[in-house]
N, C-alpha and C positions, 0 to 999 in steps of 0.2 A: 532405624528401630523399628521389629516385630512385633502388629497387632493383630489381631480375630475381630472380623468384623457382623455384625449377627448376623450375616448370611451365612454363614461358617466360612469367609475365605479371610486369606493372609494378606494385608496389604504391609507396604512400607510405608511409615512414618521419617516424618526430618520435624522437627515439633523449632517454627521461628522460633527469630528473637535470641533470650540470655536463657541459655541450658546452665548457667552457674548460678547456683544458691549467693544471697545480698553479694551482687555485684550491680547492680540499676546500669549503672553504664556500660557497659559491656554487651552491645550485641552480638551476639555470633555470627549471626544469617547473614548478617551487615555486612558485616568482616568478610564474607567467606565467601559474598558478590563482587568484592575489591578487586581490583587489575593488579597483578605483579608487581606496576614500578611503581603503583601506589602503595602495597603494602612493603616498599623495600622501603618509599618516606617517610607512613610515620615511626617505621622502627629503627627508620636513621633517628627523626624530628627525636626519639625516646631514648637515644645513644647506646642502642644498641647496631650492634657490628657485624661481619661477615654471613650477613647476604645475598649476594654473589651468584653463589651456588648453590644455594637453597628452591627446591619447586614449591609450588605456588601449597601445596600442600602445609608444605614447613614454618613458608610466611605464617598463613595463619594463624598457625601452632603458635609461632613467637610469641605473635601478637595479643592471641588471649592470654599468650604466660604473661607476658612485661603488663599486658591491665590488669588483672588480676594477681596482681603482685602489687600491684600500685593499691590498688583497692584495699586489699588486704594487711598490706606494712602500717604495723602502726608501734612499729619504735622497740619491739620486742627481739630482734629477728640477730644474727649474729650470733660465732661462736665463742667470741667474747667483746670485750666493755671495751679495748686495747683506742688509743686511739695517737701513733706513733707514726714517723714520717714514713721513716722506705724498712721498716722490720717487715712488716706484714701484720702487724696485725690491723682484727681485720675497726674499722671506724663507724659507729649509730648517733645515732641521730631521732628525731620526732617521725620522717621521713622514712626511716629503711625500713625496705621490702622485703617480705617473706621469703625471700629469695634466698639470702644474709642465712639464715637458719637454715635450710637446708645443702646450701655450698661448705665446701670439704674449704676448709682455712687452707691458705699454701703460705709459708715464711721462710723458702730457701728455694734455692733451683734442685735442690736435691731431692725435695717431695717428691710420693709419684701420686697420682689418680690411685683414689682405690680401683676406679674402673673405667672401661672405654664409659663416654658420655658422659659423665659426672661432670654437676657443678662446681667449677671452682673460683674462690675467690679472697683476692691479694691486696697489695698494696706496695708489695715491695718493688723497689725499680731492677731488681735483677731480672727478676722473676718475667715483671714484664718485659724487657726488653729486650731479652734470651726469647718469650716467648714469638712478638713482633718481627724480630729479624729472625727468622728460623722460617715461617711465613712470607718473610720479605716487603715485612710491613715498612711502614717510613714515618713517621711521627708526623704531625699535622695539625692543624686547626683550622677551622668553617671559616673563609672569607666575611667578612661581617660583622663578626661574634664578636671582634674584641671591645676588650675595654681599656679604656687609659692605654691607649698600647703595647696591650697585652693581652697575650692569646685567650682566644673566648674556649668556644667548643670545640670539646679534643677531640680528636682521632686517629686513626690511619687509618693510610692508604697500598692500597696495595696491588700496584701496578702491572704483578703479570694479568690481573683481571683488565682492569685497561682504566687507563688513568682519571680519577675524578674530580672533576675541571673546579670545584666550592672549594676544596681542600685545597692550601699552604702551607705546603714542609715547614718544617722548627726543627730549630736545635733538641738534640735529647736532654739537651739542661733548663731550658725552658719549658719545654712538655713535662718535665718530674714539677719543675718550678710552679707548674699553673695547675697539675695534679696535686701537689703536697697542701698548697695554698687552698683552691677546693675543697680539701679534704673526703675526697673519690677515694669510693673503691672500684679496681677492675674487679670484675664477674667477668668468668673466661670458660671455656675449653678448651680441654687437650684434642683430644677423639672426637667425635660423633661417637656415639652406639654404636653404629657397626664397623667403628676400630680406624675409619676414615680419619685422615686430619682434621680438623676445624678448623677453622678461620672468625666461630663466634665468640663476641665478647658485648660487653655495657658498663659504661660511662653512669654509678651513681655516686649519686649526693645525698644521703643522708639529710640533711640541712633543709633539704628546701625536694619541697615536692615535685618540680618540674625538675631536679638534678640539675 
């Protein structure tokens, strides 16, 4: 942001701290100083995937966006109030993120994004599986997060980007049983705004603050 000093010269300022109103827990300057690996790690812990090919500025924006959504999420999001299994209906709850409100709901593999870069959301099994397989994605769970022998945190591994040793491959049936059992939403992109294929996805649990 350019400002003019008392002496008449123009200076460039970058105000420190949080530049987003009503989000006291988000320090954008601090986030911008994080290393790429730490940014990816934090996004992964928040359930945001598809970050392997992102540059640092994209990672920073993605983390800030995720934090903003959690700060503003009040359960009013979602283009429908349904909570179906594999019907594609968006699941809502007390911790629904604001991203649901602005995402295009997809209920069939025949649905097309309104534009490149559009945020999409679905619970439809066929849509999710087709999206993952088109990108070489493998259904996985994060090792060490299992509950009573059942998968814990769900992820997709993309072997073409290098195997993630923290992930353990599981079957689609087991993946979707966990997905439905935890009432998750699949928030994702088909394409980036530049038209290139996107691997971005996020799994959200509207009933729990930590997803």
